[in-house]
PDB file of N, CA, C and O in Angstrom:
ATOM      1  N   MET A   1       0.820  -1.168   0.000  1.00  0.00           N
ATOM      2  CA  MET A   1       0.000   0.000   0.000  1.00  0.00           C
ATOM      3  C   MET A   1       0.881   1.256   0.000  1.00  0.00           C
ATOM      4  O   MET A   1       1.924   1.292   0.653  1.00  0.00           O
ATOM      5  N   THR A   2       0.456   2.264  -0.728  1.00  0.00           N
ATOM      6  CA  THR A   2       1.128   3.568  -0.769  1.00  0.00           C
ATOM      7  C   THR A   2       0.076   4.655  -0.605  1.00  0.00           C
ATOM      8  O   THR A   2      -1.027   4.543  -1.140  1.00  0.00           O
ATOM      9  N   ILE A   3       0.412   5.696   0.128  1.00  0.00           N
ATOM     10  CA  ILE A   3      -0.470   6.844   0.261  1.00  0.00           C
ATOM     11  C   ILE A   3      -0.074   7.874  -0.792  1.00  0.00           C
ATOM     12  O   ILE A   3       1.097   8.231  -0.914  1.00  0.00           O
ATOM     13  N   ILE A   4      -1.053   8.343  -1.544  1.00  0.00           N
ATOM     14  CA  ILE A   4      -0.832   9.411  -2.517  1.00  0.00           C
ATOM     15  C   ILE A   4      -1.471  10.677  -1.940  1.00  0.00           C
ATOM     16  O   ILE A   4      -2.695  10.795  -1.881  1.00  0.00           O
ATOM     17  N   TYR A   5      -0.630  11.614  -1.519  1.00  0.00           N
ATOM     18  CA  TYR A   5      -1.086  12.886  -0.973  1.00  0.00           C
ATOM     19  C   TYR A   5      -0.998  13.911  -2.092  1.00  0.00           C
ATOM     20  O   TYR A   5       0.047  14.059  -2.726  1.00  0.00           O
ATOM     21  N   TYR A   6      -2.092  14.613  -2.330  1.00  0.00           N
ATOM     22  CA  TYR A   6      -2.036  15.631  -3.375  1.00  0.00           C
ATOM     23  C   TYR A   6      -2.609  16.948  -2.860  1.00  0.00           C
ATOM     24  O   TYR A   6      -3.591  16.982  -2.117  1.00  0.00           O
ATOM     25  N   SER A   7      -1.952  18.038  -3.288  1.00  0.00           N
ATOM     26  CA  SER A   7      -2.296  19.356  -2.778  1.00  0.00           C
ATOM     27  C   SER A   7      -2.076  20.423  -3.839  1.00  0.00           C
ATOM     28  O   SER A   7      -1.146  20.346  -4.641  1.00  0.00           O
ATOM     29  N   SER A   8      -2.958  21.423  -3.824  1.00  0.00           N
ATOM     30  CA  SER A   8      -2.769  22.600  -4.686  1.00  0.00           C
ATOM     31  C   SER A   8      -1.964  23.665  -3.953  1.00  0.00           C
ATOM     32  O   SER A   8      -1.660  24.715  -4.519  1.00  0.00           O
ATOM     33  N   ASN A   9      -1.617  23.399  -2.693  1.00  0.00           N
ATOM     34  CA  ASN A   9      -0.844  24.334  -1.866  1.00  0.00           C
ATOM     35  C   ASN A   9      -1.517  25.697  -1.753  1.00  0.00           C
ATOM     36  O   ASN A   9      -0.840  26.726  -1.745  1.00  0.00           O
ATOM     37  N   THR A  10      -2.842  25.710  -1.667  1.00  0.00           N
ATOM     38  CA  THR A  10      -3.568  26.969  -1.515  1.00  0.00           C
ATOM     39  C   THR A  10      -4.139  27.139  -0.106  1.00  0.00           C
ATOM     40  O   THR A  10      -4.693  28.189   0.219  1.00  0.00           O
ATOM     41  N   GLU A  11      -4.003  26.105   0.728  1.00  0.00           N
ATOM     42  CA  GLU A  11      -4.463  26.201   2.120  1.00  0.00           C
ATOM     43  C   GLU A  11      -3.508  27.080   2.915  1.00  0.00           C
ATOM     44  O   GLU A  11      -2.365  27.294   2.511  1.00  0.00           O
ATOM     45  N   ASP A  12      -3.984  27.584   4.045  1.00  0.00           N
ATOM     46  CA  ASP A  12      -3.111  28.299   4.963  1.00  0.00           C
ATOM     47  C   ASP A  12      -1.969  27.355   5.352  1.00  0.00           C
ATOM     48  O   ASP A  12      -2.235  26.217   5.741  1.00  0.00           O
ATOM     49  N   PRO A  13      -0.715  27.787   5.261  1.00  0.00           N
ATOM     50  CA  PRO A  13       0.423  26.906   5.541  1.00  0.00           C
ATOM     51  C   PRO A  13       0.380  26.255   6.930  1.00  0.00           C
ATOM     52  O   PRO A  13       0.792  25.105   7.082  1.00  0.00           O
ATOM     53  N   ILE A  14      -0.108  26.972   7.930  1.00  0.00           N
ATOM     54  CA  ILE A  14      -0.196  26.391   9.278  1.00  0.00           C
ATOM     55  C   ILE A  14      -1.226  25.259   9.292  1.00  0.00           C
ATOM     56  O   ILE A  14      -0.993  24.205   9.884  1.00  0.00           O
ATOM     57  N   PHE A  15      -2.358  25.488   8.639  1.00  0.00           N
ATOM     58  CA  PHE A  15      -3.397  24.463   8.537  1.00  0.00           C
ATOM     59  C   PHE A  15      -2.881  23.236   7.799  1.00  0.00           C
ATOM     60  O   PHE A  15      -3.049  22.107   8.261  1.00  0.00           O
ATOM     61  N   GLU A  16      -2.248  23.463   6.644  1.00  0.00           N
ATOM     62  CA  GLU A  16      -1.776  22.327   5.849  1.00  0.00           C
ATOM     63  C   GLU A  16      -0.682  21.552   6.586  1.00  0.00           C
ATOM     64  O   GLU A  16      -0.591  20.334   6.435  1.00  0.00           O
ATOM     65  N   GLN A  17       0.137  22.226   7.368  1.00  0.00           N
ATOM     66  CA  GLN A  17       1.167  21.523   8.142  1.00  0.00           C
ATOM     67  C   GLN A  17       0.525  20.604   9.173  1.00  0.00           C
ATOM     68  O   GLN A  17       1.038  19.518   9.443  1.00  0.00           O
ATOM     69  N   LYS A  18      -0.599  21.036   9.752  1.00  0.00           N
ATOM     70  CA  LYS A  18      -1.316  20.174  10.707  1.00  0.00           C
ATOM     71  C   LYS A  18      -1.853  18.933  10.003  1.00  0.00           C
ATOM     72  O   LYS A  18      -1.830  17.836  10.560  1.00  0.00           O
ATOM     73  N   ILE A  19      -2.332  19.109   8.787  1.00  0.00           N
ATOM     74  CA  ILE A  19      -2.813  17.972   8.002  1.00  0.00           C
ATOM     75  C   ILE A  19      -1.656  17.011   7.725  1.00  0.00           C
ATOM     76  O   ILE A  19      -1.806  15.799   7.879  1.00  0.00           O
ATOM     77  N   ILE A  20      -0.509  17.543   7.321  1.00  0.00           N
ATOM     78  CA  ILE A  20       0.676  16.725   7.017  1.00  0.00           C
ATOM     79  C   ILE A  20       1.162  15.999   8.267  1.00  0.00           C
ATOM     80  O   ILE A  20       1.484  14.813   8.205  1.00  0.00           O
ATOM     81  N   ASP A  21       1.218  16.689   9.388  1.00  0.00           N
ATOM     82  CA  ASP A  21       1.658  16.060  10.639  1.00  0.00           C
ATOM     83  C   ASP A  21       0.735  14.913  11.025  1.00  0.00           C
ATOM     84  O   ASP A  21       1.198  13.851  11.441  1.00  0.00           O
ATOM     85  N   ASN A  22      -0.580  15.129  10.888  1.00  0.00           N
ATOM     86  CA  ASN A  22      -1.548  14.073  11.184  1.00  0.00           C
ATOM     87  C   ASN A  22      -1.369  12.898  10.225  1.00  0.00           C
ATOM     88  O   ASN A  22      -1.417  11.741  10.643  1.00  0.00           O
ATOM     89  N   LEU A  23      -1.166  13.189   8.956  1.00  0.00           N
ATOM     90  CA  LEU A  23      -0.986  12.136   7.961  1.00  0.00           C
ATOM     91  C   LEU A  23       0.228  11.283   8.290  1.00  0.00           C
ATOM     92  O   LEU A  23       0.154  10.055   8.238  1.00  0.00           O
ATOM     93  N   LYS A  24       1.339  11.916   8.625  1.00  0.00           N
ATOM     94  CA  LYS A  24       2.546  11.161   8.980  1.00  0.00           C
ATOM     95  C   LYS A  24       2.295  10.271  10.192  1.00  0.00           C
ATOM     96  O   LYS A  24       2.733   9.121  10.221  1.00  0.00           O
ATOM     97  N   LYS A  25       1.601  10.793  11.179  1.00  0.00           N
ATOM     98  CA  LYS A  25       1.310  10.036  12.398  1.00  0.00           C
ATOM     99  C   LYS A  25       0.428   8.830  12.089  1.00  0.00           C
ATOM    100  O   LYS A  25       0.710   7.719  12.538  1.00  0.00           O
ATOM    101  N   GLN A  26      -0.634   9.048  11.327  1.00  0.00           N
ATOM    102  CA  GLN A  26      -1.587   7.976  11.034  1.00  0.00           C
ATOM    103  C   GLN A  26      -1.022   6.954  10.045  1.00  0.00           C
ATOM    104  O   GLN A  26      -1.395   5.782  10.085  1.00  0.00           O
ATOM    105  N   ALA A  27      -0.126   7.392   9.162  1.00  0.00           N
ATOM    106  CA  ALA A  27       0.408   6.503   8.123  1.00  0.00           C
ATOM    107  C   ALA A  27       1.345   5.438   8.689  1.00  0.00           C
ATOM    108  O   ALA A  27       1.432   4.335   8.149  1.00  0.00           O
ATOM    109  N   GLY A  28       2.034   5.761   9.760  1.00  0.00           N
ATOM    110  CA  GLY A  28       2.986   4.795  10.308  1.00  0.00           C
ATOM    111  C   GLY A  28       4.078   4.487   9.299  1.00  0.00           C
ATOM    112  O   GLY A  28       4.794   5.388   8.863  1.00  0.00           O
ATOM    113  N   ASP A  29       4.210   3.220   8.925  1.00  0.00           N
ATOM    114  CA  ASP A  29       5.256   2.784   7.994  1.00  0.00           C
ATOM    115  C   ASP A  29       4.814   2.769   6.533  1.00  0.00           C
ATOM    116  O   ASP A  29       5.588   2.376   5.661  1.00  0.00           O
ATOM    117  N   ILE A  30       3.595   3.187   6.257  1.00  0.00           N
ATOM    118  CA  ILE A  30       3.112   3.182   4.869  1.00  0.00           C
ATOM    119  C   ILE A  30       3.837   4.287   4.103  1.00  0.00           C
ATOM    120  O   ILE A  30       3.849   5.434   4.548  1.00  0.00           O
ATOM    121  N   PRO A  31       4.444   3.959   2.955  1.00  0.00           N
ATOM    122  CA  PRO A  31       5.144   5.001   2.189  1.00  0.00           C
ATOM    123  C   PRO A  31       4.170   6.047   1.642  1.00  0.00           C
ATOM    124  O   PRO A  31       3.012   5.753   1.346  1.00  0.00           O
ATOM    125  N   ILE A  32       4.675   7.271   1.520  1.00  0.00           N
ATOM    126  CA  ILE A  32       3.866   8.387   1.024  1.00  0.00           C
ATOM    127  C   ILE A  32       4.524   8.983  -0.215  1.00  0.00           C
ATOM    128  O   ILE A  32       5.730   9.228  -0.244  1.00  0.00           O
ATOM    129  N   ILE A  33       3.707   9.208  -1.230  1.00  0.00           N
ATOM    130  CA  ILE A  33       4.117   9.979  -2.402  1.00  0.00           C
ATOM    131  C   ILE A  33       3.265  11.240  -2.376  1.00  0.00           C
ATOM    132  O   ILE A  33       2.037  11.163  -2.388  1.00  0.00           O
ATOM    133  N   SER A  34       3.914  12.403  -2.342  1.00  0.00           N
ATOM    134  CA  SER A  34       3.166  13.657  -2.364  1.00  0.00           C
ATOM    135  C   SER A  34       3.310  14.293  -3.741  1.00  0.00           C
ATOM    136  O   SER A  34       4.397  14.331  -4.317  1.00  0.00           O
ATOM    137  N   VAL A  35       2.189  14.790  -4.252  1.00  0.00           N
ATOM    138  CA  VAL A  35       2.183  15.453  -5.557  1.00  0.00           C
ATOM    139  C   VAL A  35       1.579  16.835  -5.337  1.00  0.00           C
ATOM    140  O   VAL A  35       0.399  16.971  -5.014  1.00  0.00           O
ATOM    141  N   THR A  36       2.410  17.852  -5.520  1.00  0.00           N
ATOM    142  CA  THR A  36       2.034  19.204  -5.133  1.00  0.00           C
ATOM    143  C   THR A  36       2.439  20.238  -6.184  1.00  0.00           C
ATOM    144  O   THR A  36       3.225  19.956  -7.088  1.00  0.00           O
ATOM    145  N   ARG A  37       1.885  21.432  -6.042  1.00  0.00           N
ATOM    146  CA  ARG A  37       2.244  22.539  -6.941  1.00  0.00           C
ATOM    147  C   ARG A  37       3.524  23.227  -6.500  1.00  0.00           C
ATOM    148  O   ARG A  37       4.203  23.862  -7.307  1.00  0.00           O
ATOM    149  N   LYS A  38       3.858  23.101  -5.210  1.00  0.00           N
ATOM    150  CA  LYS A  38       5.096  23.655  -4.654  1.00  0.00           C
ATOM    151  C   LYS A  38       5.828  22.526  -3.946  1.00  0.00           C
ATOM    152  O   LYS A  38       5.178  21.638  -3.395  1.00  0.00           O
ATOM    153  N   PRO A  39       7.155  22.529  -3.941  1.00  0.00           N
ATOM    154  CA  PRO A  39       7.897  21.454  -3.271  1.00  0.00           C
ATOM    155  C   PRO A  39       7.591  21.419  -1.764  1.00  0.00           C
ATOM    156  O   PRO A  39       7.537  22.458  -1.105  1.00  0.00           O
ATOM    157  N   ILE A  40       7.395  20.214  -1.241  1.00  0.00           N
ATOM    158  CA  ILE A  40       7.208  20.034   0.199  1.00  0.00           C
ATOM    159  C   ILE A  40       8.042  18.836   0.650  1.00  0.00           C
ATOM    160  O   ILE A  40       8.495  18.032  -0.164  1.00  0.00           O
ATOM    161  N   ASN A  41       8.231  18.736   1.948  1.00  0.00           N
ATOM    162  CA  ASN A  41       8.989  17.640   2.533  1.00  0.00           C
ATOM    163  C   ASN A  41       8.013  16.597   3.076  1.00  0.00           C
ATOM    164  O   ASN A  41       7.724  16.572   4.272  1.00  0.00           O
ATOM    165  N   LEU A  42       7.515  15.750   2.201  1.00  0.00           N
ATOM    166  CA  LEU A  42       6.594  14.687   2.595  1.00  0.00           C
ATOM    167  C   LEU A  42       6.795  13.500   1.673  1.00  0.00           C
ATOM    168  O   LEU A  42       6.385  13.522   0.513  1.00  0.00           O
ATOM    169  N   GLY A  43       7.428  12.469   2.198  1.00  0.00           N
ATOM    170  CA  GLY A  43       7.675  11.275   1.395  1.00  0.00           C
ATOM    171  C   GLY A  43       8.449  11.626   0.141  1.00  0.00           C
ATOM    172  O   GLY A  43       9.318  12.497   0.146  1.00  0.00           O
ATOM    173  N   LYS A  44       8.117  10.932  -0.929  1.00  0.00           N
ATOM    174  CA  LYS A  44       8.712  11.266  -2.232  1.00  0.00           C
ATOM    175  C   LYS A  44       7.830  12.347  -2.849  1.00  0.00           C
ATOM    176  O   LYS A  44       6.652  12.105  -3.112  1.00  0.00           O
ATOM    177  N   ASN A  45       8.377  13.519  -3.077  1.00  0.00           N
ATOM    178  CA  ASN A  45       7.593  14.630  -3.591  1.00  0.00           C
ATOM    179  C   ASN A  45       7.754  14.779  -5.094  1.00  0.00           C
ATOM    180  O   ASN A  45       8.866  14.795  -5.620  1.00  0.00           O
ATOM    181  N   ILE A  46       6.616  14.887  -5.772  1.00  0.00           N
ATOM    182  CA  ILE A  46       6.570  15.217  -7.190  1.00  0.00           C
ATOM    183  C   ILE A  46       5.963  16.612  -7.274  1.00  0.00           C
ATOM    184  O   ILE A  46       4.801  16.809  -6.918  1.00  0.00           O
ATOM    185  N   CYS A  47       6.734  17.564  -7.735  1.00  0.00           N
ATOM    186  CA  CYS A  47       6.255  18.935  -7.849  1.00  0.00           C
ATOM    187  C   CYS A  47       5.833  19.181  -9.301  1.00  0.00           C
ATOM    188  O   CYS A  47       6.647  19.080 -10.219  1.00  0.00           O
ATOM    189  N   VAL A  48       4.553  19.505  -9.495  1.00  0.00           N
ATOM    190  CA  VAL A  48       4.033  19.708 -10.850  1.00  0.00           C
ATOM    191  C   VAL A  48       4.119  21.161 -11.291  1.00  0.00           C
ATOM    192  O   VAL A  48       3.831  21.480 -12.444  1.00  0.00           O
ATOM    193  N   GLY A  49       4.513  22.041 -10.379  1.00  0.00           N
ATOM    194  CA  GLY A  49       4.640  23.454 -10.723  1.00  0.00           C
ATOM    195  C   GLY A  49       3.329  24.196 -10.560  1.00  0.00           C
ATOM    196  O   GLY A  49       2.333  23.634 -10.103  1.00  0.00           O
ATOM    197  N   GLU A  50       3.340  25.452 -10.935  1.00  0.00           N
ATOM    198  CA  GLU A  50       2.197  26.340 -10.730  1.00  0.00           C
ATOM    199  C   GLU A  50       1.128  26.149 -11.808  1.00  0.00           C
ATOM    200  O   GLU A  50       0.831  27.067 -12.573  1.00  0.00           O
ATOM    201  N   VAL A  51       0.562  24.957 -11.854  1.00  0.00           N
ATOM    202  CA  VAL A  51      -0.534  24.690 -12.787  1.00  0.00           C
ATOM    203  C   VAL A  51      -1.816  25.305 -12.231  1.00  0.00           C
ATOM    204  O   VAL A  51      -1.912  25.518 -11.022  1.00  0.00           O
ATOM    205  N   PRO A  52      -2.803  25.596 -13.080  1.00  0.00           N
ATOM    206  CA  PRO A  52      -4.064  26.157 -12.574  1.00  0.00           C
ATOM    207  C   PRO A  52      -4.721  25.208 -11.560  1.00  0.00           C
ATOM    208  O   PRO A  52      -4.608  23.987 -11.668  1.00  0.00           O
ATOM    209  N   VAL A  53      -5.403  25.795 -10.585  1.00  0.00           N
ATOM    210  CA  VAL A  53      -6.104  25.009  -9.579  1.00  0.00           C
ATOM    211  C   VAL A  53      -7.499  24.683 -10.109  1.00  0.00           C
ATOM    212  O   VAL A  53      -8.343  25.565 -10.268  1.00  0.00           O
ATOM    213  N   CYS A  54      -7.721  23.394 -10.377  1.00  0.00           N
ATOM    214  CA  CYS A  54      -9.020  22.937 -10.862  1.00  0.00           C
ATOM    215  C   CYS A  54      -9.118  21.433 -10.643  1.00  0.00           C
ATOM    216  O   CYS A  54      -8.114  20.771 -10.377  1.00  0.00           O
ATOM    217  N   TYR A  55     -10.330  20.895 -10.755  1.00  0.00           N
ATOM    218  CA  TYR A  55     -10.520  19.465 -10.541  1.00  0.00           C
ATOM    219  C   TYR A  55      -9.696  18.627 -11.511  1.00  0.00           C
ATOM    220  O   TYR A  55      -9.136  17.600 -11.125  1.00  0.00           O
ATOM    221  N   ALA A  56      -9.619  19.053 -12.756  1.00  0.00           N
ATOM    222  CA  ALA A  56      -8.863  18.284 -13.748  1.00  0.00           C
ATOM    223  C   ALA A  56      -7.402  18.136 -13.332  1.00  0.00           C
ATOM    224  O   ALA A  56      -6.830  17.052 -13.443  1.00  0.00           O
ATOM    225  N   ASN A  57      -6.804  19.219 -12.856  1.00  0.00           N
ATOM    226  CA  ASN A  57      -5.403  19.147 -12.441  1.00  0.00           C
ATOM    227  C   ASN A  57      -5.241  18.366 -11.143  1.00  0.00           C
ATOM    228  O   ASN A  57      -4.209  17.726 -10.944  1.00  0.00           O
ATOM    229  N   SER A  58      -6.233  18.402 -10.254  1.00  0.00           N
ATOM    230  CA  SER A  58      -6.185  17.567  -9.050  1.00  0.00           C
ATOM    231  C   SER A  58      -6.127  16.095  -9.435  1.00  0.00           C
ATOM    232  O   SER A  58      -5.337  15.331  -8.880  1.00  0.00           O
ATOM    233  N   PHE A  59      -6.965  15.704 -10.386  1.00  0.00           N
ATOM    234  CA  PHE A  59      -6.968  14.313 -10.822  1.00  0.00           C
ATOM    235  C   PHE A  59      -5.664  13.953 -11.544  1.00  0.00           C
ATOM    236  O   PHE A  59      -5.182  12.826 -11.428  1.00  0.00           O
ATOM    237  N   LYS A  60      -5.100  14.897 -12.280  1.00  0.00           N
ATOM    238  CA  LYS A  60      -3.809  14.652 -12.933  1.00  0.00           C
ATOM    239  C   LYS A  60      -2.709  14.458 -11.892  1.00  0.00           C
ATOM    240  O   LYS A  60      -1.816  13.631 -12.077  1.00  0.00           O
ATOM    241  N   GLN A  61      -2.773  15.222 -10.791  1.00  0.00           N
ATOM    242  CA  GLN A  61      -1.792  15.057  -9.724  1.00  0.00           C
ATOM    243  C   GLN A  61      -1.935  13.676  -9.094  1.00  0.00           C
ATOM    244  O   GLN A  61      -0.941  12.990  -8.858  1.00  0.00           O
ATOM    245  N   LEU A  62      -3.166  13.274  -8.823  1.00  0.00           N
ATOM    246  CA  LEU A  62      -3.398  11.946  -8.259  1.00  0.00           C
ATOM    247  C   LEU A  62      -2.880  10.877  -9.209  1.00  0.00           C
ATOM    248  O   LEU A  62      -2.248   9.916  -8.770  1.00  0.00           O
ATOM    249  N   LEU A  63      -3.133  11.028 -10.482  1.00  0.00           N
ATOM    250  CA  LEU A  63      -2.667  10.063 -11.477  1.00  0.00           C
ATOM    251  C   LEU A  63      -1.135  10.001 -11.516  1.00  0.00           C
ATOM    252  O   LEU A  63      -0.564   8.919 -11.655  1.00  0.00           O
ATOM    253  N   ALA A  64      -0.477  11.142 -11.395  1.00  0.00           N
ATOM    254  CA  ALA A  64       0.997  11.157 -11.363  1.00  0.00           C
ATOM    255  C   ALA A  64       1.518  10.353 -10.180  1.00  0.00           C
ATOM    256  O   ALA A  64       2.496   9.616 -10.311  1.00  0.00           O
ATOM    257  N   GLY A  65       0.872  10.492  -9.027  1.00  0.00           N
ATOM    258  CA  GLY A  65       1.264   9.710  -7.859  1.00  0.00           C
ATOM    259  C   GLY A  65       1.003   8.229  -8.050  1.00  0.00           C
ATOM    260  O   GLY A  65       1.826   7.398  -7.665  1.00  0.00           O
ATOM    261  N   LEU A  66      -0.127   7.893  -8.639  1.00  0.00           N
ATOM    262  CA  LEU A  66      -0.452   6.489  -8.890  1.00  0.00           C
ATOM    263  C   LEU A  66       0.557   5.853  -9.846  1.00  0.00           C
ATOM    264  O   LEU A  66       0.946   4.699  -9.666  1.00  0.00           O
ATOM    265  N   ARG A  67       0.970   6.590 -10.837  1.00  0.00           N
ATOM    266  CA  ARG A  67       1.960   6.066 -11.791  1.00  0.00           C
ATOM    267  C   ARG A  67       3.306   5.825 -11.125  1.00  0.00           C
ATOM    268  O   ARG A  67       4.038   4.917 -11.518  1.00  0.00           O
ATOM    269  N   GLU A  68       3.640   6.627 -10.122  1.00  0.00           N
ATOM    270  CA  GLU A  68       4.920   6.503  -9.426  1.00  0.00           C
ATOM    271  C   GLU A  68       4.916   5.357  -8.417  1.00  0.00           C
ATOM    272  O   GLU A  68       5.966   4.789  -8.118  1.00  0.00           O
ATOM    273  N   ALA A  69       3.757   5.021  -7.900  1.00  0.00           N
ATOM    274  CA  ALA A  69       3.646   3.969  -6.885  1.00  0.00           C
ATOM    275  C   ALA A  69       3.973   2.599  -7.480  1.00  0.00           C
ATOM    276  O   ALA A  69       3.674   2.315  -8.639  1.00  0.00           O
ATOM    277  N   THR A  70       4.587   1.774  -6.660  1.00  0.00           N
ATOM    278  CA  THR A  70       4.950   0.417  -7.107  1.00  0.00           C
ATOM    279  C   THR A  70       4.181  -0.658  -6.338  1.00  0.00           C
ATOM    280  O   THR A  70       4.421  -1.849  -6.534  1.00  0.00           O
ATOM    281  N   THR A  71       3.266  -0.249  -5.470  1.00  0.00           N
ATOM    282  CA  THR A  71       2.499  -1.203  -4.676  1.00  0.00           C
ATOM    283  C   THR A  71       1.209  -1.584  -5.395  1.00  0.00           C
ATOM    284  O   THR A  71       0.796  -0.928  -6.351  1.00  0.00           O
ATOM    285  N   ASP A  72       0.581  -2.662  -4.915  1.00  0.00           N
ATOM    286  CA  ASP A  72      -0.666  -3.125  -5.527  1.00  0.00           C
ATOM    287  C   ASP A  72      -1.841  -2.192  -5.235  1.00  0.00           C
ATOM    288  O   ASP A  72      -2.760  -2.072  -6.046  1.00  0.00           O
ATOM    289  N   PHE A  73      -1.809  -1.533  -4.079  1.00  0.00           N
ATOM    290  CA  PHE A  73      -2.912  -0.678  -3.671  1.00  0.00           C
ATOM    291  C   PHE A  73      -2.405   0.699  -3.270  1.00  0.00           C
ATOM    292  O   PHE A  73      -1.286   0.843  -2.777  1.00  0.00           O
ATOM    293  N   CYS A  74      -3.255   1.726  -3.491  1.00  0.00           N
ATOM    294  CA  CYS A  74      -2.922   3.094  -3.109  1.00  0.00           C
ATOM    295  C   CYS A  74      -4.106   3.704  -2.374  1.00  0.00           C
ATOM    296  O   CYS A  74      -5.262   3.348  -2.605  1.00  0.00           O
ATOM    297  N   ILE A  75      -3.785   4.625  -1.492  1.00  0.00           N
ATOM    298  CA  ILE A  75      -4.793   5.340  -0.731  1.00  0.00           C
ATOM    299  C   ILE A  75      -4.655   6.822  -1.081  1.00  0.00           C
ATOM    300  O   ILE A  75      -3.571   7.392  -0.953  1.00  0.00           O
ATOM    301  N   ALA A  76      -5.744   7.442  -1.519  1.00  0.00           N
ATOM    302  CA  ALA A  76      -5.717   8.871  -1.831  1.00  0.00           C
ATOM    303  C   ALA A  76      -5.892   9.675  -0.549  1.00  0.00           C
ATOM    304  O   ALA A  76      -6.739   9.353   0.285  1.00  0.00           O
ATOM    305  N   ALA A  77      -5.090  10.716  -0.397  1.00  0.00           N
ATOM    306  CA  ALA A  77      -5.183  11.606   0.767  1.00  0.00           C
ATOM    307  C   ALA A  77      -5.131  13.045   0.285  1.00  0.00           C
ATOM    308  O   ALA A  77      -4.171  13.455  -0.367  1.00  0.00           O
ATOM    309  N   GLU A  78      -6.160  13.807   0.605  1.00  0.00           N
ATOM    310  CA  GLU A  78      -6.235  15.201   0.183  1.00  0.00           C
ATOM    311  C   GLU A  78      -5.659  16.121   1.254  1.00  0.00           C
ATOM    312  O   GLU A  78      -5.530  15.742   2.418  1.00  0.00           O
ATOM    313  N   SER A  79      -5.321  17.316   0.842  1.00  0.00           N
ATOM    314  CA  SER A  79      -4.613  18.259   1.707  1.00  0.00           C
ATOM    315  C   SER A  79      -5.505  18.991   2.696  1.00  0.00           C
ATOM    316  O   SER A  79      -5.006  19.794   3.484  1.00  0.00           O
ATOM    317  N   ASP A  80      -6.803  18.741   2.679  1.00  0.00           N
ATOM    318  CA  ASP A  80      -7.688  19.452   3.593  1.00  0.00           C
ATOM    319  C   ASP A  80      -8.548  18.511   4.435  1.00  0.00           C
ATOM    320  O   ASP A  80      -9.629  18.883   4.892  1.00  0.00           O
ATOM    321  N   VAL A  81      -8.050  17.273   4.635  1.00  0.00           N
ATOM    322  CA  VAL A  81      -8.808  16.274   5.382  1.00  0.00           C
ATOM    323  C   VAL A  81      -7.929  15.658   6.460  1.00  0.00           C
ATOM    324  O   VAL A  81      -6.787  15.277   6.201  1.00  0.00           O
ATOM    325  N   LEU A  82      -8.474  15.563   7.683  1.00  0.00           N
ATOM    326  CA  LEU A  82      -7.804  14.818   8.750  1.00  0.00           C
ATOM    327  C   LEU A  82      -8.317  13.378   8.690  1.00  0.00           C
ATOM    328  O   LEU A  82      -9.519  13.140   8.817  1.00  0.00           O
ATOM    329  N   TYR A  83      -7.425  12.436   8.501  1.00  0.00           N
ATOM    330  CA  TYR A  83      -7.812  11.039   8.365  1.00  0.00           C
ATOM    331  C   TYR A  83      -7.581  10.286   9.664  1.00  0.00           C
ATOM    332  O   TYR A  83      -6.545  10.468  10.304  1.00  0.00           O
ATOM    333  N   PRO A  84      -8.542   9.430  10.073  1.00  0.00           N
ATOM    334  CA  PRO A  84      -8.324   8.599  11.255  1.00  0.00           C
ATOM    335  C   PRO A  84      -7.426   7.418  10.895  1.00  0.00           C
ATOM    336  O   PRO A  84      -7.269   7.088   9.720  1.00  0.00           O
ATOM    337  N   ALA A  85      -6.847   6.793  11.892  1.00  0.00           N
ATOM    338  CA  ALA A  85      -5.951   5.645  11.666  1.00  0.00           C
ATOM    339  C   ALA A  85      -6.653   4.528  10.898  1.00  0.00           C
ATOM    340  O   ALA A  85      -6.020   3.821  10.114  1.00  0.00           O
ATOM    341  N   GLU A  86      -7.950   4.366  11.118  1.00  0.00           N
ATOM    342  CA  GLU A  86      -8.702   3.293  10.461  1.00  0.00           C
ATOM    343  C   GLU A  86      -8.726   3.447   8.938  1.00  0.00           C
ATOM    344  O   GLU A  86      -8.855   2.459   8.216  1.00  0.00           O
ATOM    345  N   TYR A  87      -8.605   4.662   8.461  1.00  0.00           N
ATOM    346  CA  TYR A  87      -8.590   4.905   7.015  1.00  0.00           C
ATOM    347  C   TYR A  87      -7.417   4.174   6.359  1.00  0.00           C
ATOM    348  O   TYR A  87      -7.508   3.744   5.209  1.00  0.00           O
ATOM    349  N   PHE A  88      -6.328   4.041   7.092  1.00  0.00           N
ATOM    350  CA  PHE A  88      -5.115   3.435   6.550  1.00  0.00           C
ATOM    351  C   PHE A  88      -4.971   1.964   6.897  1.00  0.00           C
ATOM    352  O   PHE A  88      -4.041   1.315   6.418  1.00  0.00           O
ATOM    353  N   SER A  89      -5.856   1.421   7.711  1.00  0.00           N
ATOM    354  CA  SER A  89      -5.734   0.012   8.097  1.00  0.00           C
ATOM    355  C   SER A  89      -6.707  -0.883   7.327  1.00  0.00           C
ATOM    356  O   SER A  89      -6.701  -2.099   7.515  1.00  0.00           O
ATOM    357  N   PHE A  90      -7.535  -0.303   6.470  1.00  0.00           N
ATOM    358  CA  PHE A  90      -8.479  -1.080   5.679  1.00  0.00           C
ATOM    359  C   PHE A  90      -7.734  -2.000   4.714  1.00  0.00           C
ATOM    360  O   PHE A  90      -6.804  -1.567   4.032  1.00  0.00           O
ATOM    361  N   THR A  91      -8.139  -3.258   4.657  1.00  0.00           N
ATOM    362  CA  THR A  91      -7.526  -4.204   3.723  1.00  0.00           C
ATOM    363  C   THR A  91      -8.523  -4.469   2.593  1.00  0.00           C
ATOM    364  O   THR A  91      -9.617  -4.979   2.833  1.00  0.00           O
ATOM    365  N   PRO A  92      -8.140  -4.120   1.359  1.00  0.00           N
ATOM    366  CA  PRO A  92      -9.059  -4.330   0.231  1.00  0.00           C
ATOM    367  C   PRO A  92      -9.296  -5.811  -0.032  1.00  0.00           C
ATOM    368  O   PRO A  92     -10.043  -6.164  -0.945  1.00  0.00           O
TER     369      PRO A  92
END
C-alpha cells in the first residue's frame, strides 16, 4: 500500500502543516508519495509546478502519484482532510 497525498498548496500553511503532521502520524510505515504545486517535505515529492487550480489538475496530480507507486494498492489523501488511523488500516 502507498499513500498518494495531493495538494494545490492553496491552504493556509499552518493548517496544511497540521494535516501533514496528522498524515505522517496515522500513516505509520506506509510510504507516502506527495504530488504538489510547490515542493514540500513529505515522502517522495513530485512537484508539478504552478498549474491552474481545478478538478482536472487535481486528478492529474493523483494520477501522477499512482503512476509513481509500485504497490498493488494506493490510498488517496487530500490536503484538507484529517484522516483517522482506520482509514489506513483497511484491507481491500
